[in-house]
Residue frames relative to the residue before (quaternion, step in Angstrom):
aa qw qx qy qz dx dy dz
M 1.0000 0.0000 0.0000 0.0000 0.00 0.00 0.00
K 0.3392 -0.7743 0.5003 0.1874 3.57 -0.60 1.14
R 0.1132 -0.7631 0.6330 0.0652 3.54 -1.06 0.83
T 0.3120 -0.7561 0.5420 0.1930 3.58 -0.93 0.79
K 0.7518 0.2787 -0.1950 0.5649 3.59 1.24 -0.17
L 0.3150 -0.7712 0.5251 0.1738 3.54 -0.28 1.24
A 0.6401 0.5314 -0.3427 0.4364 3.57 0.93 -0.84
R 0.6643 0.4904 -0.3174 0.4663 3.59 0.90 -0.83
A 0.6638 0.5329 -0.3132 0.4211 3.54 0.92 -0.94
T 0.7590 0.3424 -0.2062 0.5140 3.56 0.98 -0.74
G 0.4323 -0.7421 0.4309 0.2770 3.52 1.21 -0.27
V 0.7886 0.2687 -0.1882 0.5201 3.57 1.13 0.09
A 0.3478 0.7963 -0.4705 0.1536 3.53 1.15 -0.01
G 0.8038 0.3171 -0.2313 0.4470 3.63 0.89 -0.16
L 0.7972 0.2680 -0.1692 0.5139 3.59 0.90 -0.57
V 0.4923 -0.7052 0.4264 0.2803 3.52 -0.97 0.75
A 0.4819 -0.6936 0.4687 0.2587 3.52 -1.05 0.87
G 0.6826 0.4324 -0.3471 0.4761 3.57 0.28 0.98
A 0.7802 -0.0986 0.0419 0.6163 3.51 1.15 -0.34
V 0.0422 -0.9022 0.4288 0.0191 3.48 0.45 1.06
M 0.7576 0.5333 -0.3142 0.2071 3.54 0.01 -0.37
A 0.7200 0.4764 -0.3830 0.3285 3.68 0.00 -0.65
V 0.0107 0.8061 -0.5913 0.0214 3.58 -0.32 1.18
C 0.1056 -0.8288 0.5471 0.0516 3.62 -0.59 1.01
L 0.4888 -0.6276 0.5199 0.3114 3.51 -1.13 0.73
A 0.5828 -0.5481 0.4200 0.4283 3.61 -0.92 0.77
P 0.2287 -0.8808 0.3989 0.1130 3.53 0.06 1.32
T 0.1783 -0.6812 0.6858 0.1839 3.42 -1.42 0.35
A 0.6812 -0.5100 0.3159 0.4196 3.57 -1.18 0.31
T 0.7700 0.3613 -0.1987 0.4868 3.60 1.10 -0.54
A 0.6105 0.5785 -0.3612 0.4027 3.59 1.19 -0.34
A 0.3934 -0.6960 0.5441 0.2543 3.55 -0.94 0.89
P 0.5025 -0.6705 0.4430 0.3189 3.60 -0.90 0.84
L 0.4166 -0.6739 0.5494 0.2655 3.52 -1.14 0.67
A 0.0270 -0.8179 0.5740 -0.0269 3.57 -0.56 1.14
A 0.3185 -0.7360 0.5669 0.1884 3.55 -0.67 1.09
Q 0.6831 -0.5238 0.3254 0.3913 3.57 -1.18 0.54
P 0.6254 0.5359 -0.3707 0.4294 3.66 0.91 -0.71
V 0.6299 0.5335 -0.3310 0.4572 3.57 1.06 -0.77
L 0.6917 0.4792 -0.2846 0.4592 3.56 0.81 -1.00
T 0.6434 0.5360 -0.3238 0.4403 3.58 0.95 -0.86
A 0.7009 0.4601 -0.2740 0.4711 3.57 0.86 -0.95
M 0.6398 0.5135 -0.3381 0.4611 3.60 1.01 -0.70
Q 0.6211 0.5270 -0.3464 0.4653 3.58 1.01 -0.71
R 0.6791 0.4960 -0.2853 0.4598 3.57 0.95 -0.90
D 0.7860 0.3883 -0.1889 0.4424 3.57 0.72 -1.10
F 0.7449 0.3530 -0.2149 0.5237 3.60 1.18 -0.48
G 0.4203 -0.7133 0.4655 0.3129 3.60 1.25 -0.18
L 0.4396 0.7033 -0.4401 0.3441 3.58 1.04 0.78
T 0.4592 -0.5925 0.5611 0.3512 3.51 -1.34 0.20
A 0.6748 -0.4708 0.3529 0.4455 3.59 -1.24 0.20
A 0.6548 0.5098 -0.3166 0.4596 3.59 0.98 -0.82
Q 0.6544 0.5064 -0.3163 0.4641 3.58 0.97 -0.81
A 0.6287 0.5277 -0.3358 0.4621 3.58 1.03 -0.74
Q 0.6472 0.5062 -0.3138 0.4759 3.58 0.98 -0.83
D 0.6382 0.5268 -0.3230 0.4591 3.59 0.99 -0.84
R 0.6588 0.5069 -0.3224 0.4528 3.57 0.92 -0.87
L 0.6494 0.5104 -0.3245 0.4609 3.58 0.91 -0.83
R 0.6439 0.5185 -0.3242 0.4598 3.59 0.99 -0.77
H 0.6682 0.4975 -0.2991 0.4653 3.56 0.93 -0.92
E 0.6459 0.5165 -0.3230 0.4601 3.59 1.01 -0.79
A 0.6323 0.5228 -0.3293 0.4673 3.57 1.04 -0.76
E 0.6430 0.5124 -0.3182 0.4720 3.58 1.00 -0.79
A 0.6441 0.5196 -0.3191 0.4619 3.58 0.99 -0.84
T 0.6428 0.5185 -0.3199 0.4645 3.58 0.99 -0.83
A 0.6688 0.5254 -0.3000 0.4321 3.56 0.98 -0.86
V 0.7305 0.4259 -0.2537 0.4697 3.63 0.97 -0.76
E 0.4744 0.7190 -0.4301 0.2701 3.62 1.18 -0.35
P 0.6644 0.5025 -0.3511 0.4276 3.68 0.76 -0.81
A 0.6798 0.4767 -0.3012 0.4689 3.60 0.91 -0.86
A 0.6495 0.5140 -0.3206 0.4595 3.59 1.00 -0.78
R 0.6276 0.5240 -0.3270 0.4740 3.57 1.05 -0.77
A 0.6598 0.5057 -0.3056 0.4643 3.57 0.94 -0.89
A 0.6417 0.5321 -0.3234 0.4477 3.59 1.02 -0.80
A 0.6624 0.4996 -0.3022 0.4694 3.59 1.07 -0.71
G 0.2128 -0.8177 0.5096 0.1624 3.58 1.14 -0.59
T 0.8245 -0.1861 0.1548 0.5116 3.56 -1.00 -0.84
A 0.6102 0.5491 -0.3505 0.4509 3.60 1.27 -0.17
F 0.3891 0.7445 -0.4716 0.2680 3.62 1.27 0.03
G 0.0986 -0.8270 0.5534 0.0065 3.55 -0.74 1.14
G 0.7298 -0.3792 0.2263 0.5219 3.59 1.19 0.50
S 0.1487 -0.7831 0.5976 0.0866 3.55 -1.26 0.36
W 0.0189 0.7909 -0.6106 0.0362 3.55 -1.20 0.58
Y 0.4669 -0.6468 0.5256 0.2957 3.53 -1.24 0.54
D 0.2080 -0.7719 0.5931 0.0948 3.58 -0.87 1.01
A 0.3305 -0.7793 0.4998 0.1833 3.58 -0.33 1.25
A 0.6086 0.5740 -0.3584 0.4143 3.60 1.10 -0.60
T 0.7643 0.3277 -0.1809 0.5251 3.59 1.00 -0.80
G 0.3722 -0.7385 0.4789 0.2945 3.55 1.22 -0.45
R 0.6585 0.4923 -0.3015 0.4829 3.57 1.21 0.45
L 0.5478 -0.5680 0.4939 0.3652 3.53 -1.35 0.24
T 0.1498 -0.7625 0.6226 0.0924 3.58 -1.04 0.83
V 0.1378 -0.7877 0.5987 0.0452 3.56 -0.96 0.94
G 0.3041 -0.7345 0.5790 0.1810 3.55 -0.95 0.92
V 0.0422 -0.7902 0.6113 0.0090 3.59 -1.00 0.86
T 0.3678 -0.7329 0.5278 0.2211 3.57 -0.99 0.79
D 0.7054 0.3469 -0.2309 0.5734 3.58 1.30 -0.24
A 0.3951 -0.7548 0.4730 0.2245 3.58 -0.41 1.26
A 0.5837 0.5978 -0.3708 0.4055 3.58 1.15 -0.51
K 0.6401 0.5330 -0.3193 0.4520 3.58 1.22 -0.43
A 0.4853 0.7081 -0.4215 0.2923 3.59 1.21 -0.38
A 0.6523 0.5268 -0.3265 0.4363 3.58 0.89 -0.89
A 0.6600 0.5087 -0.3104 0.4574 3.59 0.94 -0.86
V 0.6301 0.5256 -0.3282 0.4680 3.57 1.05 -0.77
R 0.6619 0.4977 -0.3097 0.4672 3.58 0.95 -0.84
E 0.6254 0.5298 -0.3382 0.4623 3.57 1.04 -0.71
A 0.6522 0.5114 -0.3075 0.4676 3.58 1.17 -0.59
G 0.6361 -0.5814 0.3083 0.4027 3.58 1.29 -0.08
A 0.6561 0.4878 -0.3129 0.4834 3.61 1.25 0.15
E 0.5036 -0.5776 0.5276 0.3665 3.54 -1.31 0.24
A 0.1846 -0.7858 0.5806 0.1065 3.59 -1.18 0.48
V 0.0260 -0.7671 0.6409 0.0069 3.56 -1.09 0.82
T 0.4360 -0.6930 0.5090 0.2658 3.55 -1.10 0.70
V 0.0563 -0.7919 0.6080 -0.0074 3.56 -0.91 1.00
A 0.5895 -0.6237 0.3988 0.3232 3.55 -1.24 0.39
R 0.8145 0.2274 -0.0741 0.5285 3.60 1.03 -0.75
T 0.4710 -0.6593 0.5057 0.2964 3.55 -1.11 0.65
E 0.6179 -0.5233 0.4213 0.4085 3.54 -1.25 0.36
A 0.6162 0.5622 -0.3481 0.4279 3.57 1.02 -0.77
A 0.6575 0.5040 -0.3107 0.4660 3.60 0.99 -0.82
L 0.6613 0.4982 -0.3059 0.4701 3.58 0.98 -0.83
D 0.6467 0.5125 -0.3193 0.4660 3.58 0.98 -0.83
A 0.6385 0.5290 -0.3266 0.4537 3.57 1.04 -0.75
A 0.6405 0.5130 -0.3232 0.4713 3.58 1.01 -0.79
K 0.6611 0.4993 -0.3070 0.4684 3.56 0.94 -0.88
A 0.6461 0.5190 -0.3147 0.4627 3.59 1.00 -0.84
A 0.6199 0.5388 -0.3410 0.4573 3.59 1.08 -0.68
I 0.6321 0.5069 -0.3317 0.4832 3.59 1.05 -0.73
D 0.6139 0.5429 -0.3435 0.4586 3.58 0.98 -0.83
A 0.6799 0.5272 -0.2946 0.4159 3.55 0.90 -0.97
F 0.7473 0.3768 -0.2484 0.4877 3.61 0.81 -0.85
A 0.6308 0.5522 -0.3451 0.4220 3.59 1.11 -0.57
G 0.1098 -0.8120 0.5614 0.1160 3.55 0.98 -0.84
R 0.6794 -0.4324 0.3477 0.4802 3.56 -0.82 -1.00
S 0.6171 0.5730 -0.3244 0.4308 3.56 1.25 0.36
A 0.2702 0.7611 -0.5444 0.2266 3.60 1.06 0.59
P 0.5942 -0.5658 0.4161 0.3920 3.62 -1.07 0.63
K 0.5456 -0.6554 0.4104 0.3231 3.58 -0.93 0.85
E 0.5997 0.5582 -0.3680 0.4396 3.61 1.18 -0.42
V 0.6086 0.4758 -0.3502 0.5296 3.59 1.28 -0.25
T 0.1913 -0.8502 0.4837 0.0807 3.58 -0.33 1.23
G 0.8003 -0.2274 0.1237 0.5409 3.62 1.18 -0.19
W 0.1265 -0.7728 0.6134 0.1021 3.56 -1.33 0.03
Y 0.0429 0.7981 -0.5933 0.0961 3.55 -1.10 0.79
V 0.5001 -0.6111 0.5154 0.3327 3.53 -1.38 0.20
D 0.1788 -0.7547 0.6249 0.0891 3.58 -0.87 1.03
E 0.3057 -0.7962 0.4925 0.1733 3.58 -0.16 1.31
R 0.6788 0.5117 -0.3061 0.4285 3.56 0.88 -0.93
A 0.7177 0.3968 -0.2444 0.5174 3.60 1.05 -0.73
N 0.3290 -0.7830 0.4709 0.2384 3.59 1.33 -0.17
T 0.6357 0.4732 -0.3434 0.5041 3.55 0.91 0.97
V 0.4614 -0.6052 0.5497 0.3445 3.53 -1.37 0.05
V 0.1875 -0.7863 0.5823 0.0863 3.58 -0.92 0.92
V 0.1126 -0.7530 0.6457 0.0586 3.56 -1.00 0.94
T 0.1916 -0.7939 0.5684 0.0998 3.60 -0.77 1.02
V 0.0791 -0.8008 0.5927 -0.0340 3.53 -0.93 1.05
R 0.5323 -0.6167 0.4715 0.3376 3.57 -1.06 0.74
R 0.5168 -0.6545 0.4619 0.3021 3.57 -0.91 0.95
G 0.8115 0.2476 -0.1987 0.4906 3.56 -0.93 0.91
A 0.3523 0.7494 -0.4967 0.2601 3.60 1.23 0.15
A 0.1193 -0.8361 0.5352 0.0156 3.56 -0.69 1.12
D 0.4548 0.6949 -0.4513 0.3267 3.59 1.24 -0.09
P 0.4730 -0.6841 0.4689 0.2974 3.64 -0.72 0.98
A 0.5762 0.6002 -0.3774 0.4066 3.59 1.14 -0.54
V 0.5914 0.5703 -0.3640 0.4386 3.58 1.15 -0.57
Q 0.6712 0.4869 -0.3011 0.4709 3.58 0.90 -0.91
R 0.6277 0.5193 -0.3426 0.4679 3.59 1.02 -0.72
F 0.6322 0.5265 -0.3269 0.4649 3.58 1.02 -0.80
L 0.6783 0.4915 -0.2947 0.4599 3.60 0.90 -0.92
D 0.6248 0.5297 -0.3433 0.4596 3.59 1.00 -0.77
Q 0.6742 0.4817 -0.2929 0.4772 3.57 0.95 -0.87
A 0.6305 0.5311 -0.3341 0.4569 3.59 1.05 -0.74
R 0.6622 0.5126 -0.3069 0.4523 3.59 0.92 -0.90
A 0.6187 0.5564 -0.3452 0.4342 3.58 1.13 -0.58
T 0.6187 0.5624 -0.3511 0.4215 3.62 1.19 -0.36
G 0.7470 -0.2907 0.2345 0.5500 3.58 1.17 -0.52
P 0.7744 -0.3245 0.2304 0.4919 3.59 -1.21 -0.39
V 0.0615 0.8039 -0.5840 0.0943 3.59 -0.66 1.11
R 0.1153 -0.7475 0.6504 0.0696 3.55 -1.04 0.90
V 0.2537 -0.7672 0.5717 0.1420 3.56 -0.97 0.86
D 0.0888 -0.7769 0.6229 0.0254 3.57 -0.82 1.08
T 0.2971 -0.7466 0.5646 0.1886 3.56 -1.08 0.68
T 0.1104 -0.7823 0.6114 0.0443 3.54 -1.20 0.61
T 0.4177 -0.7142 0.5044 0.2470 3.57 -1.12 0.60
A 0.7603 0.3125 -0.1736 0.5423 3.60 1.22 -0.30
A 0.3195 -0.7309 0.5720 0.1914 3.54 -1.09 0.74
P 0.5088 -0.6416 0.4609 0.3422 3.61 -1.00 0.70
R 0.0892 -0.7709 0.6286 0.0517 3.53 -1.17 0.65
L 0.5494 -0.5768 0.4739 0.3753 3.53 -1.23 0.40
L 0.3488 -0.7878 0.4825 0.1581 3.55 -0.99 0.84
A 0.3149 0.7076 -0.5584 0.2973 3.55 0.95 0.85
G 0.0311 -0.8124 0.5822 0.0077 3.59 -1.16 0.40
D 0.3113 -0.7458 0.5549 0.1974 3.57 -1.26 0.31
V 0.4173 0.6863 -0.4813 0.3510 3.58 1.18 0.56
I 0.3570 -0.7379 0.5299 0.2171 3.58 -0.83 0.95
G 0.5015 0.6498 -0.4733 0.3197 3.54 -0.90 0.91
G 0.7927 0.2742 -0.2130 0.5011 3.57 -1.12 0.68
D 0.6207 -0.4968 0.4319 0.4260 3.53 -1.34 -0.06
A 0.1746 0.7925 -0.5483 0.2022 3.54 -0.73 1.07
Y 0.2357 -0.6979 0.6154 0.2804 3.49 -1.32 -0.41
Y 0.3105 -0.7685 0.5428 0.1353 3.53 -1.18 0.66
I 0.3032 -0.7576 0.5606 0.1408 3.53 -1.04 0.92
N 0.8359 -0.0649 -0.0132 0.5449 3.58 -0.68 1.17
N 0.6064 -0.6027 0.3222 0.4065 3.55 1.11 0.86
A 0.6366 0.5141 -0.3267 0.4730 3.59 1.13 0.55
A 0.8266 0.2147 -0.1139 0.5076 3.59 -0.17 -1.29
R 0.2665 -0.7656 0.5694 0.1368 3.56 -1.16 0.67
C 0.0129 0.7586 -0.6514 0.0056 3.54 -1.14 0.78
S 0.4562 -0.6706 0.5148 0.2778 3.56 -1.32 -0.04
V 0.5075 -0.6409 0.4840 0.3120 3.54 -1.08 0.77
G 0.3755 -0.7131 0.5446 0.2323 3.56 -1.07 0.74
F 0.7540 -0.2819 0.2405 0.5424 3.58 0.05 -1.30
S 0.5075 -0.6240 0.5003 0.3205 3.53 -1.17 0.64
V 0.0437 -0.7437 0.6664 0.0303 3.53 -1.18 0.78
E 0.6508 -0.4814 0.3749 0.4518 3.57 -1.21 0.24
G 0.8058 0.2478 -0.2016 0.4987 3.57 -0.60 1.15
G 0.8158 -0.1509 0.1058 0.5482 3.60 1.19 -0.17
F 0.4783 -0.6444 0.4863 0.3456 3.58 -0.91 -0.91
V 0.3776 -0.6968 0.5590 0.2439 3.56 -1.31 0.36
S 0.0025 -0.7817 0.6224 -0.0391 3.52 -1.20 0.64
A 0.7058 -0.4315 0.3333 0.4522 3.58 -1.24 -0.38
G 0.5330 -0.6527 0.4435 0.3054 3.57 -1.09 0.71
H 0.6684 0.5184 -0.3212 0.4260 3.58 1.00 -0.73
C 0.5245 0.6489 -0.4090 0.3695 3.59 1.28 -0.17
G 0.8166 -0.1142 0.0958 0.5576 3.61 1.03 -0.64
N 0.4287 -0.6853 0.5322 0.2519 3.53 -1.33 0.33
S 0.6687 -0.4818 0.3688 0.4298 3.56 -1.22 0.41
G 0.7760 0.3101 -0.2536 0.4872 3.57 -0.86 1.02
D 0.5265 0.6256 -0.4257 0.3875 3.61 1.19 -0.32
S 0.4311 -0.7031 0.5057 0.2532 3.56 -1.06 0.77
V 0.1988 -0.7697 0.6007 0.0846 3.55 -1.19 0.69
T 0.0659 -0.7804 0.6212 0.0272 3.55 -1.00 0.89
G 0.5144 -0.6375 0.4825 0.3101 3.54 -1.24 0.51
P 0.7284 -0.4476 0.2915 0.4290 3.57 -1.27 0.10
D 0.6869 0.4512 -0.2913 0.4896 3.60 1.19 -0.38
G 0.6011 -0.5964 0.3443 0.4056 3.58 1.28 0.13
S 0.5179 0.6398 -0.4274 0.3738 3.62 1.23 -0.04
S 0.5916 -0.5895 0.4174 0.3581 3.56 -1.12 0.69
M 0.1702 -0.8177 0.5474 0.0515 3.54 -0.89 0.97
G 0.7043 -0.3921 0.2840 0.5191 3.59 1.05 -0.74
T 0.4162 -0.6805 0.5326 0.2828 3.55 -1.24 -0.51
F 0.5587 -0.5597 0.4850 0.3732 3.53 -1.30 0.37
A 0.2279 -0.7865 0.5629 0.1122 3.58 -0.57 1.18
A 0.7880 -0.0321 0.0408 0.6135 3.58 1.17 -0.59
S 0.0480 0.7964 -0.6001 0.0574 3.56 -1.09 0.70
S 0.0511 -0.7989 0.5993 0.0024 3.56 -1.04 0.83
F 0.3760 0.6665 -0.5793 0.2806 3.56 -0.79 1.14
P 0.5649 -0.2720 -0.7758 0.0716 1.60 -1.76 1.85
G 0.4522 0.6328 -0.5462 0.3110 3.54 -1.35 -0.27
T 0.7213 -0.1102 0.0941 0.6773 3.52 0.88 -1.15
D 0.2613 -0.7731 0.5589 0.1472 3.59 -1.24 0.24
Y 0.4902 0.6419 -0.4659 0.3613 3.56 0.30 1.25
S 0.0964 -0.7908 0.6039 0.0241 3.53 -1.25 0.51
Y 0.2352 -0.7273 0.6259 0.1551 3.50 -1.39 0.34
V 0.1407 -0.7755 0.6132 0.0524 3.55 -0.74 1.11
Q 0.2330 -0.7581 0.5963 0.1242 3.56 -0.74 1.09
T 0.2578 -0.8147 0.5060 0.1171 3.55 -0.55 1.18
D 0.5946 -0.5590 0.4499 0.3627 3.53 -1.31 0.46
S 0.6585 -0.5449 0.3567 0.3772 3.56 -1.23 0.47
S 0.6196 0.5621 -0.3473 0.4238 3.60 1.18 -0.39
W 0.6629 0.4589 -0.3027 0.5083 3.58 1.29 -0.11
T 0.2027 -0.7947 0.5662 0.0819 3.55 -0.95 0.94
P 0.3238 -0.7482 0.5427 0.2019 3.63 -0.46 1.12
T 0.0542 -0.7954 0.6035 0.0124 3.58 -1.00 0.82
S 0.5645 -0.5918 0.4574 0.3492 3.55 -1.34 0.10
T 0.5080 0.6966 -0.3844 0.3299 3.58 1.29 0.08
V 0.1669 -0.7280 0.6560 0.1093 3.51 -1.21 0.73
D 0.4669 -0.7005 0.4683 0.2682 3.57 -0.81 1.01
G 0.2688 -0.7953 0.5289 0.1251 3.57 -0.77 1.05
Y 0.4100 -0.7469 0.4512 0.2656 3.59 1.24 0.25
G 0.7947 -0.3365 0.1510 0.4821 3.54 0.74 1.12
N 0.6554 0.5132 -0.3085 0.4604 3.59 1.28 -0.13
G 0.6295 -0.4636 0.3507 0.5155 3.56 1.27 -0.04
D 0.4386 -0.7280 0.4708 0.2364 3.56 -1.01 0.83
V 0.3464 -0.7178 0.5715 0.1955 3.55 -1.33 0.36
T 0.2707 -0.7538 0.5787 0.1535 3.56 -1.01 0.81
V 0.3161 -0.7462 0.5597 0.1736 3.57 -0.77 1.07
T 0.1541 -0.8278 0.5369 0.0532 3.58 -0.76 1.03
G 0.8069 -0.0715 0.0526 0.5839 3.61 1.20 -0.11
S 0.3695 -0.7224 0.5354 0.2344 3.57 -1.28 -0.25
T 0.1716 0.7881 -0.5635 0.1788 3.59 0.92 0.92
E 0.4144 -0.7437 0.4738 0.2250 3.58 -0.72 1.09
A 0.3589 -0.7372 0.5387 0.1939 3.57 -0.86 1.03
A 0.5545 -0.6379 0.4380 0.3063 3.57 -1.24 0.55
V 0.6082 -0.4712 0.4713 0.4312 3.53 -1.32 0.20
G 0.7497 0.3411 -0.2790 0.4937 3.57 -0.89 0.97
A 0.5858 0.5863 -0.3721 0.4178 3.59 1.21 -0.36
S 0.5469 -0.5917 0.4726 0.3570 3.55 -1.24 0.43
V 0.0022 0.7711 -0.6366 0.0107 3.54 -1.18 0.62
C 0.1102 -0.8035 0.5842 0.0308 3.57 -1.02 0.79
R 0.1792 -0.8079 0.5570 0.0708 3.54 -1.15 0.56
S 0.2369 -0.7306 0.6229 0.1487 3.51 -1.37 0.40
G 0.0819 0.8038 -0.5840 0.0782 3.56 -0.88 0.94
S 0.5824 -0.6476 0.3818 0.3093 3.55 -1.10 0.72
T 0.6572 0.4705 -0.3278 0.4891 3.60 1.23 -0.13
S 0.8477 0.1987 -0.0572 0.4885 3.57 0.61 -1.11
G 0.5105 -0.6870 0.4120 0.3126 3.61 1.22 0.10
W 0.7769 -0.3337 0.2763 0.4568 3.55 -1.02 -0.94
H 0.1482 0.7663 -0.6165 0.1038 3.56 -0.97 0.93
C 0.2317 -0.7896 0.5601 0.0955 3.54 -1.13 0.73
G 0.0616 0.7651 -0.6406 0.0216 3.52 -1.34 0.32
T 0.5058 -0.6172 0.4836 0.3596 3.56 -1.18 -0.54
I 0.5115 -0.6061 0.5087 0.3349 3.54 -1.27 0.47
Q 0.1941 -0.8250 0.5262 0.0686 3.57 -0.62 1.15
A 0.7944 -0.0866 0.0885 0.5947 3.59 1.05 -0.69
K 0.2380 -0.7532 0.5950 0.1484 3.53 -1.25 0.52
N 0.8131 0.2610 -0.1970 0.4816 3.53 -1.34 0.30
Q 0.2968 0.7635 -0.5182 0.2458 3.57 0.97 0.86
T 0.2931 -0.6989 0.6213 0.1990 3.52 -1.19 0.66
V 0.1114 -0.7971 0.5931 0.0207 3.57 -0.78 1.09
N 0.2432 -0.7928 0.5496 0.1015 3.55 -0.79 1.07
Y 0.0825 -0.7951 0.6009 0.0030 3.59 0.06 1.31
S 0.6073 -0.5466 0.4150 0.4003 3.58 -1.20 0.36
E 0.6709 0.4968 -0.2929 0.4662 3.60 1.19 -0.54
G 0.7580 -0.2964 0.1973 0.5464 3.60 1.24 -0.24
T 0.5289 -0.6404 0.4688 0.3008 3.55 -1.25 0.46
V 0.1131 -0.7784 0.6156 0.0489 3.56 -1.03 0.87
N 0.2361 -0.7840 0.5642 0.1060 3.58 -0.89 0.99
G 0.8033 0.3801 -0.2205 0.4020 3.54 -1.33 0.27
L 0.4451 0.7017 -0.4580 0.3159 3.60 1.16 0.41
T 0.3580 -0.6949 0.5770 0.2367 3.55 -1.30 0.38
Q 0.2906 -0.7739 0.5450 0.1399 3.57 -0.86 1.03
T 0.0132 -0.7837 0.6209 -0.0107 3.57 -1.05 0.85
N 0.3971 -0.6875 0.5382 0.2827 3.56 -1.30 0.17
A 0.4009 0.6730 -0.5072 0.3593 3.57 1.15 0.58
C 0.4560 -0.7009 0.4806 0.2643 3.56 -1.11 0.64
A 0.0253 0.7629 -0.6459 -0.0151 3.55 -1.33 0.31
E 0.2101 -0.7805 0.5796 0.1042 3.57 -1.25 0.37
P 0.6948 -0.4560 0.3286 0.4487 3.61 -1.22 0.29
G 0.7147 0.3689 -0.3223 0.4992 3.53 -0.90 1.03
D 0.6125 0.5436 -0.3393 0.4628 3.58 1.27 -0.36
S 0.4302 0.7282 -0.4525 0.2826 3.60 1.24 -0.31
G 0.7935 0.3061 -0.2450 0.4655 3.53 -1.03 0.87
G 0.5561 0.6646 -0.3715 0.3332 3.57 1.23 -0.43
S 0.6535 -0.5906 0.3597 0.3077 3.50 -1.36 0.46
W 0.1266 -0.7333 0.6623 0.0874 3.51 -1.26 0.68
V 0.0027 0.8081 -0.5881 0.0324 3.56 -0.88 0.95
S 0.1322 -0.7315 0.6586 0.1171 3.51 -1.32 0.45
G 0.7662 -0.0017 -0.0725 0.6385 3.55 -0.31 1.26
S 0.7171 -0.3556 0.2793 0.5304 3.59 -0.61 -1.09
Q 0.5286 0.6531 -0.3843 0.3826 3.57 1.32 0.22
A 0.4253 -0.6886 0.5313 0.2503 3.57 -0.83 1.02
Q 0.1850 -0.8079 0.5543 0.0761 3.58 -0.91 0.93
G 0.7688 -0.3052 0.2314 0.5121 3.62 0.82 -0.86
V 0.4411 -0.6581 0.5345 0.2943 3.53 -1.37 -0.19
T 0.5732 -0.6381 0.3995 0.3234 3.55 -1.00 0.88
S 0.2192 -0.7630 0.5972 0.1146 3.53 -0.98 0.94
G 0.7225 -0.3570 0.2786 0.5223 3.61 0.52 -1.15
G 0.0213 -0.8120 0.5831 0.0144 3.54 -1.25 -0.23
S 0.3955 -0.6727 0.5571 0.2841 3.52 -1.31 -0.36
G 0.7061 0.4206 -0.3282 0.4656 3.57 -1.17 0.50
D 0.2743 -0.7315 0.5899 0.2044 3.55 -1.28 -0.38
C 0.6380 -0.5616 0.3698 0.3754 3.58 -1.28 0.01
T 0.5402 0.5508 -0.4279 0.4709 3.56 1.24 0.46
S 0.7911 0.2676 -0.1240 0.5359 3.56 0.88 -1.00
G 0.5169 -0.6197 0.4313 0.4035 3.60 1.25 -0.32
G 0.0885 0.8169 -0.5670 0.0572 3.57 -1.23 0.07
T 0.5016 -0.6032 0.5241 0.3315 3.50 -1.39 -0.29
T 0.0372 -0.8033 0.5944 -0.0079 3.58 -0.90 0.91
F 0.2383 -0.7770 0.5736 0.1017 3.55 -1.12 0.80
F 0.0659 -0.7943 0.5998 0.0707 3.56 -1.09 0.66
Q 0.4403 -0.6579 0.5490 0.2681 3.50 -1.28 0.59
P 0.4622 -0.7031 0.4528 0.2949 3.64 -0.58 1.04
V 0.4879 -0.7041 0.4354 0.2768 3.56 -0.81 1.01
N 0.6186 0.5560 -0.3655 0.4178 3.61 1.01 -0.65
D 0.5843 0.5594 -0.3684 0.4581 3.59 1.16 -0.54
I 0.6650 0.5047 -0.3009 0.4609 3.57 0.98 -0.87
L 0.6504 0.5211 -0.3169 0.4527 3.56 0.91 -0.94
S 0.6739 0.4975 -0.2873 0.4645 3.56 0.97 -0.90
A 0.6643 0.5329 -0.3115 0.4216 3.59 0.89 -0.94
Y 0.7998 0.2898 -0.1317 0.5089 3.58 0.94 -0.88
G 0.4521 -0.7080 0.4433 0.3127 3.60 1.25 0.06
L 0.3714 0.7556 -0.4560 0.2884 3.57 1.07 0.80
T 0.3074 -0.7305 0.5815 0.1837 3.54 -1.29 0.44
L 0.3917 -0.7241 0.5219 0.2234 3.57 -0.69 1.12
V 0.3634 -0.6975 0.5702 0.2373 3.58 -1.05 0.80
T 0.0059 -0.8133 0.5802 -0.0434 3.57 -0.68 1.11
G 0.3815 -0.7291 0.5264 0.2138 3.54 -1.26 0.44
């Protein structure tokens, strides 16, 4: 059965299943972001904003994204990370040399003095990745660089009593500045086998959500299927096969679709109107991000951290982006957008869309680069 809209057929081709909504127009410093109605509606609901406030936030985030390269260059080797500050509506840059602050401000960003460079924090996090491998204690749920706090954060299940956890933390602290946070929930992969919503099915069984259309097919999560697995649409018609898949370590896949399916730049708005993806410019920490998934539909949140390592029970995944948007089983692989810009595909998380939670996505540019794919844009 031929479909003219891959995103509609799979129900996730444009927004990520974990935080779907903010799609930004490939921004310039003066251009207001193009926001489709589904984006504005979800941002109003999830952020408590009016339509005008949602538009203002998207515009400010686009401006922050546009000035980041110049602000980073102005900070030079003193660069200590950057993040979008919703309170000021501007990009904030950390600098270890106060003398660099004026240059950063001239570039259009706010500047604050921090103790450590981003390079030092990234090195500490990379050292943890190196010794942890894929054998970190299961009570350790992940670790990442927190730019705003200027430290590395390791998250541990509350009440963890395994001596291996303390040994892991001691070794982590030896790499550099580390803060330990506790959590009551462990992240899980968000694949599911419940029938419902727009989706795609793997070997006529498990269900996941489409991420974004690319030339020749679409990208999704790696844990959804293995190379060679068959894929069917929500109506049971043949859709294609997994041409490539990576999990654990990374969590992404490429599904090559049959000739009867036409990849598009559309993300399904679940009855609120569709969204057109115009690019894949990466949003800053602190920026709004929204997702689309075949279980829970559209939900928004903010980007909390990048390059996070997440320790699922099935294996460790590196390079994920952390958000406070919710997601549920079956949303795996779905689209994440900021404004009209594709951000990534849902990997996993904790919580649900009733009580809230934390969700992680694999950046889409990593997938495009790994497989040499071209994003379909409008």
